[in-house]
N, C-alpha and C positions, 0 to 999 in steps of 0.2 A: 227865038229857038222853038221849033215845032216839037210836038209830042214824039213824032217818029224819029226826029234828030236826037232827042234826049235818050230814047231807048237804044238807038244805034250806038250812041256814045257809050252807053252802059255795056252793050254787047262787045264792042270793039276793045274797050279798055280792060274788060274782064275784072273790073273792080267790084268785089262783092262785100266790101266793108259795110258794117251796119249803118253808119252815118250817111255814107254816100247813097246806099240803096234806099234808105228812108227818105232822103231828099228827092230822089228821082221818083219814088213811089208817090210822094205828096204832089209832085209836079204833074203826075198823070191824072189827078182829079179834075173833074169838070169845073169846079169853082176856083181852081188855082189859076192865076193869070198866066197866059202863055206868051205874051209879048214882053219878054224880059231881056234887058241889056245888061251884060256882065262885063266889068272892067277890073282887071287885076284881082279876079276872084271875089269881087264885091258887086252886089246888085246896084245898078245906078239908075235904071229906068224900069217902070212897070206900066204897061199899057200906054207908053209914050210920055209918061210923066216922071219927073225927077224924083228919085228916092234916095234918102240918106240914112235909112235905118232898116234893119231886118227884123221881121216880126216873129212872135211865137204864136202858135195856133192850136186850137182844139179840133181834132178830127172826129166826125161822127157819121153814123149810118142811119138814114131815115127809117123809123120803125115800120112804116107802112110798106116801103119798098123791100125791107128785110123780110117781112112776113109774106109778101107776094112772091118773091124769088124762091123761098123755100117751100111755098105751097106748090109752085110749078114743078120743082125738081123732086118733090115728095121726100126730101131728106134734109134734116137739120145738121149742118156741119158745125155751126156755132150755137151756143146756148142763147145768146142775146145779141142785139146790135152793137153794144159796147165791146164785147169780146171779138165780134166780127171785124169791127173797124181796126182794133189794135192788131189782130192777127193778119189782116190784109196788108198793113204797112210793114210788118215784119217779114213778109215773104221776100226771098232773095231776088225773085224776078219781078220787076216793077210792073210788068204787064198784068199781073194778078190784081194789083190795085187799080189799074186802068180799066179792068173788066167789071169792077164793082162800083156802085153809085155812092162813093164817099164824098162828103162835103166837109167844110171847115169854117170856123169863126176865128178871125185874127183877134188876139186878146192882150198881147204884151210885147215887150221890147227884147229882142235878142242881142242886138248891138246898135250903137248910136253913133252916127258920124256927123250930126248936125253941128253947125257953128253955135257958139254959146248964145248969140242973140236970136237965132232962128229956131232953136230946138223947142219942142213942145214943153210947156211948163207944167201941164197936168196930164193925168191919165185920159181924161175926156178929150183933150186936144190931140193926144195920140190917136184916139179913135176917129177924130175928125180927119186926120191925115190919111188913115187907112181908107176911109170912105172916099176921099178925093182921089186916091190911087186905084179905086175900083175893087178894094178888098172887102169881103163881107165881114161885118161885125154882128154880134148878137143884138137883135132889135129890142130885147128886154133889158138891155143895160141902162141903168139909171144912176144919178148922183144923189147921195144921201148927205144931209147936213149935220145929223147928230145920231146918237145910238137908237133913239126911238124910231127914226125913219129907217134905219137898218133893220130893226125888228119887224116893222111894218112891211118892208120889202121882202124879207124872208118869208113871212106869212103869205104874201101875195104870190110869190113864186111856188111855194108849197101847194097852194090851192090850184095853181095852173099846171102843176107837174103832169097830171094825167092827160092834159090836152095837148102837150107839146109833141112835136113830130120826132123828137129825139129823146134819149134817156139821160137823166141827170140824177145825181145823188146828193146834191146840196148847192150852196151858194158861196161864192168867193167874194170877200170884202177886201178892197185895196185902198191904201192911202192915196188920195188923188194927186197930191203935189209930187212931182218928179224929184225935186230937190230933197224933200223929206224921205222919199224912197231911197235915194242915194245915201243920205245920212244914217238911216236906220240899218241899211245893209242886210245881211242874211246870216243865218246859222246853218252850216253844212249846205244842204240843197234847199232849205226852206227860208224864204224871205221873211224878215221881221215886219215888213210893211203890208203883208197880206195874210188873211186867215180864212179858212174854210169852215162853214157851219153845215154839218150834214143833216139830212132829213132823218126822222125817226125810222128805225129799221122796219121793213115789212114783216108782218106776222101772219102765220098760217096755222091751221089746225090739222092734226093727223092722229093716228092711233099707234101706240107702242106695241110692236110685235114681240120683242124680247129684250132682255137686259143681260149682257154678258160681261166678262171681266178680262181685261188685257193686262199682261204682266210685262213691265218694262225691263230694261237691261239691268237695272240695279235692284230689281225686285219689287218696285212700286206697282200697286194694283189700281187700275183705272176702270171704273164702270162705264160701259158704253151702251146706249139705247139704240136699238134698231127699230125703225118705224116704217109705216107705209109711205112710199115715195111721195114727196110733196114739192111742188114748184113754187119757189120763193124768189121773186125778182129775176125770173128767167133762168134760174139754176135749180135743178132737181136734187134734193137732199134726201137721204134715207137713213142716216144715223148721226148721232151726236154724243160727244163725251159728256159724262155727268161729273167728271173731275175727281170726286172722292165720295166716301161714304157719308160724310157730313152733308154734302149736297143732296144725296139721295134722301137723307132724313129731312132736310129742310123742305124739299119739293114734295116728299112723300109720293114719288112716282112709282108706279107698279106696272107690270106687264099687263097689257089690255087697256090701260088708261088712254083717254083722249087728252092730248097735250097741245099747248101752243108753242110754236117754234119760230125763232127769228134767226137771222144771220147777223151775228155781232160784227159791227163794222162792215156790213154787207158782204161778209166773207165766211165766218165760222158759224155753223149751225149750233144753236143753243136752245135748250128747253127752258122756257121762262115761267110756265105755269101749268098746273094740272087742272082740267075741267072736272071738278068733283061732282057736278050735277049729272055727268054722264058715266060715273064710275059704277060698275056692277058690284054687288055686295060680296061676291065670292072671290074678289081679287086679293092675292096674298102680298104682304109686305116683302120687300127685298131684304134678305138677310145675308 
């Protein structure tokens, strides 16, 4: 099935459901195999080779191409490549994804139709299957034999983070045995056989312009610090909740202070420390 055929099918059917649009959007990527044979709504061949499982994948946008594109158009529609990749796939028109340089790594199993004797026994064998089918896997994938090797691998990836051509926020560790994965199962949408370890949050420094107070619906008062805009991990932040007066007392934060900011969980701005060495003597405590 060619790219033009996939888009024509999308246009003719007028199917705008999220799952179908996401599938066609992924199909529009350069790294997605185009020679796909489908029988009874199941993928049977990829690039001429038999396939009996459907993969899960991580979509990403190369950092360099992201910066180059927005340098040309002189306008940033997205804050960072991760937001751009997610936003591109959520567009109702798959031609939007087709126009952007999205790439992917196959990393897991969506469904499995192998016979018992021929199915992959380990996660690493799954990756070997993907490679034989022409699907891209992350070249930094490694097998660890104990917890110490896991820790060493995490430190290695953390040191390489700034050199990668795509953005990451941590490392996922998986049980290698497919049988053990099945036995362990999952809770809600989280598997028991995999765990993510996140990198420490990025920290930046800025100056507090003002501290105001917001009143909630039930009368609770929340102090909020407004500071000079700061870019942390591709997101510009300009204010943060200080939660309560005990937190103000603990931090001893004052208007005009230089503070260190992090995004807790790579999401919520949070003041973590006041740089007392830069505090002016005339700054007043918040009362």
